[in-house]
C-alpha positions as CSV (number, residue, x, y, z in Angstrom):
1,X,0.0,0.0,0.0
2,X,1.4,3.3,-1.0
3,X,2.2,5.7,1.9
4,X,0.0,8.7,2.3
5,X,2.1,11.9,2.3
6,X,1.3,14.3,5.1
7,X,0.6,17.6,3.4
8,X,-0.3,21.0,4.8
9,X,-2.1,23.9,3.3
10,X,-1.3,27.4,4.7
11,X,-3.9,30.1,5.3
12,X,-3.1,33.6,6.3
13,X,-5.6,35.5,8.6
14,X,-5.5,39.2,9.4
15,X,-6.2,40.2,13.0
16,X,-7.1,43.5,14.5
17,X,-6.2,43.5,18.2
18,X,-7.4,46.3,20.5
19,X,-4.9,47.3,23.2
20,X,-4.2,50.4,25.3
21,X,-2.2,52.2,22.6
22,X,-4.6,51.6,19.8
23,X,-5.4,48.9,17.3
24,X,-2.6,46.4,16.4
25,X,-2.9,44.9,12.9
26,X,-1.1,41.6,12.3
27,X,-1.2,38.5,10.2
28,X,-0.9,34.8,11.3
29,X,-0.4,31.7,9.2
30,X,-1.9,28.4,10.1
31,X,-1.0,25.1,8.5
32,X,-3.9,22.7,8.1
33,X,-3.2,19.0,7.3
34,X,-4.6,17.5,4.1
35,X,-4.4,14.1,2.5
36,X,-3.3,15.1,-1.0
37,X,-2.3,17.9,-3.2
38,X,-5.9,18.4,-4.4
39,X,-8.2,17.6,-1.6
40,X,-11.9,17.5,-2.7
41,X,-14.6,19.8,-1.3
42,X,-12.5,23.0,-1.3
43,X,-13.7,26.3,-2.8
44,X,-11.6,27.6,-5.8
45,X,-9.8,30.1,-3.6
46,X,-8.8,27.3,-1.1
47,X,-7.7,25.0,-3.9
48,X,-5.3,27.6,-5.2
49,X,-3.5,27.9,-1.9
50,X,-0.1,26.3,-1.8
51,X,0.4,23.0,0.1
52,X,3.5,21.9,1.9
53,X,4.9,18.4,2.4
54,X,5.9,17.6,5.9
55,X,9.5,16.3,6.3
56,X,11.6,15.4,9.3
57,X,14.9,17.1,10.2
58,X,16.6,14.5,8.1
59,X,15.2,12.3,5.3
60,X,16.2,9.6,2.9
61,X,16.7,11.0,-0.6
62,X,17.9,9.7,-3.9
63,X,20.2,11.4,-6.5
64,X,19.9,8.8,-9.3
65,X,22.0,10.6,-11.8
66,X,24.9,10.6,-9.4
67,X,24.5,7.6,-7.0
68,X,22.3,4.5,-7.1
69,X,21.7,4.1,-3.3
70,X,19.7,6.2,-0.9
71,X,21.3,9.1,0.9
72,X,20.5,10.5,4.3
73,X,20.1,14.3,3.9
74,X,19.8,16.9,6.6
75,X,17.2,19.7,6.3
76,X,19.3,22.7,7.1
77,X,17.0,25.8,7.6
78,X,20.0,27.8,8.7
79,X,21.7,27.4,5.2
80,X,20.5,29.1,2.0
81,X,22.1,26.7,-0.5
82,X,22.1,22.9,-0.7
83,X,25.5,21.2,-0.6
84,X,26.7,17.7,-1.6
85,X,29.8,16.0,-0.3
86,X,32.4,15.6,-3.1
87,X,36.1,14.8,-2.9
88,X,39.0,15.4,-5.4
89,X,37.1,18.2,-7.1
90,X,38.7,19.2,-10.4
91,X,37.5,21.9,-12.8
92,X,38.0,21.1,-16.5
93,X,37.9,24.3,-18.7
94,X,37.1,24.0,-22.4
95,X,35.8,26.3,-25.2
96,X,32.3,25.0,-25.0
97,X,31.6,24.7,-21.3
98,X,33.3,24.3,-17.9
99,X,32.9,20.9,-16.3
100,X,33.6,19.6,-12.8
101,X,35.0,16.2,-12.1
102,X,34.6,14.7,-8.6
103,X,34.0,11.6,-6.5
104,X,31.3,10.9,-4.0
105,X,33.6,8.7,-1.9
106,X,37.2,7.7,-1.7
107,X,36.7,4.5,-3.6
108,X,33.8,5.6,-5.8
109,X,34.0,6.2,-9.6
110,X,34.7,9.6,-11.1
111,X,31.7,11.7,-12.0
112,X,31.8,14.5,-14.5
113,X,29.1,17.2,-14.8
114,X,28.7,20.6,-16.4
115,X,29.3,23.5,-14.1
116,X,26.0,25.3,-13.8
117,X,27.5,28.3,-11.9
118,X,29.5,29.4,-8.9
119,X,28.2,30.3,-5.5
120,X,30.0,32.2,-2.7
121,X,29.2,30.5,0.6
122,X,30.0,31.6,4.1
123,X,30.4,28.8,6.6
124,X,29.5,28.9,10.4
125,X,33.1,30.1,11.1
126,X,32.6,33.1,8.8
127,X,34.9,31.9,6.1
128,X,33.8,32.5,2.5
129,X,34.5,29.9,-0.3
130,X,33.6,29.9,-3.9
131,X,31.9,26.5,-4.8
132,X,31.0,25.0,-8.1
133,X,27.3,24.3,-8.6
134,X,25.7,21.4,-10.6
135,X,22.1,20.6,-11.5
136,X,20.7,17.2,-11.0
137,X,17.5,15.3,-10.0
138,X,16.7,14.8,-6.3
139,X,14.1,12.3,-5.2
140,X,12.3,13.0,-1.8
141,X,8.9,12.1,-0.5
142,X,7.8,10.5,-3.7
143,X,8.6,13.6,-5.8
144,X,11.4,14.3,-8.3
145,X,12.9,17.8,-8.0
146,X,15.3,19.6,-10.3
147,X,17.9,20.9,-7.8
148,X,21.1,23.0,-7.7
149,X,23.8,21.5,-5.5
150,X,27.1,23.1,-4.4
151,X,30.0,20.7,-4.2
152,X,32.2,20.7,-1.1
153,X,34.3,18.2,0.8
154,X,32.1,17.3,3.8
155,X,34.1,14.2,4.9
156,X,34.4,15.6,8.4
157,X,30.6,16.3,8.6
158,X,27.9,13.9,9.8
159,X,25.7,14.3,6.7
160,X,26.9,14.1,3.1
161,X,24.1,16.2,1.9
162,X,22.4,19.2,3.3
163,X,19.2,20.8,1.8
164,X,19.0,24.5,2.4
165,X,16.1,27.0,2.4
166,X,16.4,27.8,-1.3
167,X,15.2,24.2,-2.0
168,X,12.9,23.8,1.0
169,X,10.9,27.0,0.7
170,X,7.5,26.7,-0.8
171,X,7.6,22.9,-0.9
172,X,8.2,21.6,2.6
173,X,7.4,22.0,6.2
174,X,10.2,20.8,8.4
175,X,9.2,18.9,11.6
176,X,12.2,19.3,14.0
177,X,11.1,16.5,16.2
178,X,10.8,13.8,13.6
179,X,13.1,12.1,11.1
180,X,12.8,9.8,8.1
181,X,9.1,10.3,7.7
182,X,9.2,9.1,4.1
183,X,10.6,5.7,2.9
184,X,14.0,5.4,1.3
185,X,12.7,3.2,-1.6
186,X,11.5,4.7,-4.9
187,X,7.7,5.2,-4.8
188,X,5.2,5.3,-7.6
189,X,3.5,7.3,-9.1
190,X,6.0,10.1,-8.9
191,X,5.6,13.9,-9.4
192,X,8.2,16.0,-11.1
193,X,8.7,19.6,-10.0
194,X,11.2,22.1,-11.4
195,X,12.7,24.4,-8.8
196,X,13.1,28.0,-9.9
197,X,16.5,29.5,-10.0
198,X,17.1,32.8,-8.3
C-alpha cells in the first residue's frame, strides 16, 4: 500500500487586536493537514493555496543521476544553499563549457558534470569559499525535483548532503522532532517539480 504523504495547506488570517495604545494589525499563518495535493470539497480560492509536504529534520533521498543508493540528507534551515559532499574536485575548462570532475567517496567512480554556476558560501566560522554548482534530480517524499547542488568536501561532517532554504521554501514544512518520515525506496507514481533559480 502506497504511503499517504502528510501535506499541509497554509492560510493567512488578518487580525485586528485592541490594546491600550490603539489597534494592532497583524497576520498569522496556520498550517492545516490534508491528504493530497488536491483535496476534494474546497472552494476555488482554497484549492489555489499552496500546500507543503511535511518532512523530518533529516530524510532519505535519492540522487539517481549521481548515486544509485539512498542518501540521508539533513534539512538545514540555517543554510540558504544545498551542498553535496564531493572529494577530489577538479575543474575542466574548455571552449564550450566548464565541467567539474569529482568523487562521492574515496573508492567511488569519477563523476563529470557541467558547471551550472558558482556560489559564494559563508560557513559557520565566517569563512567564504567559492563553490561549483551542478544541476541534478533529487528524489524525496515521492517527488522528483530539479535541484542545484554546491560541491564541497564534507568528509568531516555527519551528513553528506544538506538541503537549504532555497530548496525547502514553498515545498516543505520541516518537523524538527521527527526524522525519516518518508521511505527510502522509490515510490510510484511520482511527481516532477522544477525548482526556480534565483
